[in-house]
C-alpha positions in Angstrom: 68.4 127.1 98.5 71.3 126.1 100.9 73.5 123.2 100.3 73.6 121.1 103.5 76.5 119.0 102.2 78.9 121.8 101.6 81.9 122.1 103.9 83.2 125.6 105.0 86.6 125.9 103.6 87.8 128.0 106.7 86.3 126.0 109.4 89.2 126.2 111.7 88.3 129.7 112.6 85.6 128.1 114.6 87.7 125.5 116.2 89.3 126.9 119.3 91.2 123.8 120.4 92.3 122.2 117.2 94.6 123.4 114.3 95.2 122.5 110.7 98.1 120.5 111.6 96.2 118.2 113.8 93.8 117.7 110.9 96.8 116.7 108.6 98.0 114.2 111.3 94.5 112.7 111.5 94.5 112.4 107.8 97.7 110.5 107.7 96.3 108.2 110.3 93.1 107.6 108.3 95.4 106.8 105.2 97.3 104.2 107.3 94.1 102.6 108.6 92.6 102.6 105.1 95.7 100.8 103.7 96.2 98.4 106.6 92.5 97.1 106.3 92.6 97.3 102.5 89.4 99.4 102.3 87.8 100.5 99.1 89.0 103.9 97.7 85.6 105.5 98.3 85.7 104.7 102.0 88.7 107.0 102.5 87.0 109.8 100.5 83.7 109.5 102.3 85.5 109.3 105.7 87.4 112.4 104.9 84.2 114.2 103.8 82.3 113.0 107.0 85.2 114.2 109.1 85.5 117.7 107.5 81.6 118.1 107.5 81.5 117.4 111.3 84.4 119.6 112.0 82.9 122.4 110.1 79.7 122.2 112.2 80.8 121.2 115.6 83.6 122.6 117.8 85.6 119.8 119.5 88.3 119.5 122.1 91.8 118.4 121.3 91.3 115.0 123.0 88.3 114.2 120.6 90.1 114.6 117.4 91.0 110.8 116.9 87.5 109.9 118.0 86.1 112.0 115.2 88.4 110.1 112.7 87.5 106.7 114.0 83.8 107.4 113.8 84.2 108.9 110.3 86.0 105.8 108.9 83.6 103.5 110.6 80.6 105.3 109.2 82.2 105.4 105.7 83.0 101.7 105.8 79.3 101.0 106.5 78.2 103.0 103.5 
């Protein structure tokens, strides 16, 4: 049985246009947004999981990185 919620730990090998550094910058931005809007701690963890799951399955362009983060935190805040 395959676990659909499992994130590939080495998903950057399938990302031709983004790097691990770009992910770390995005995580810093997500933390800043999380603190600014005083969101629940679970929201941050869920948004990181959503972001990593999406990035492990879909190759994106460099100019779409922030959009992935915005959508992830928005979805997580609705959870």
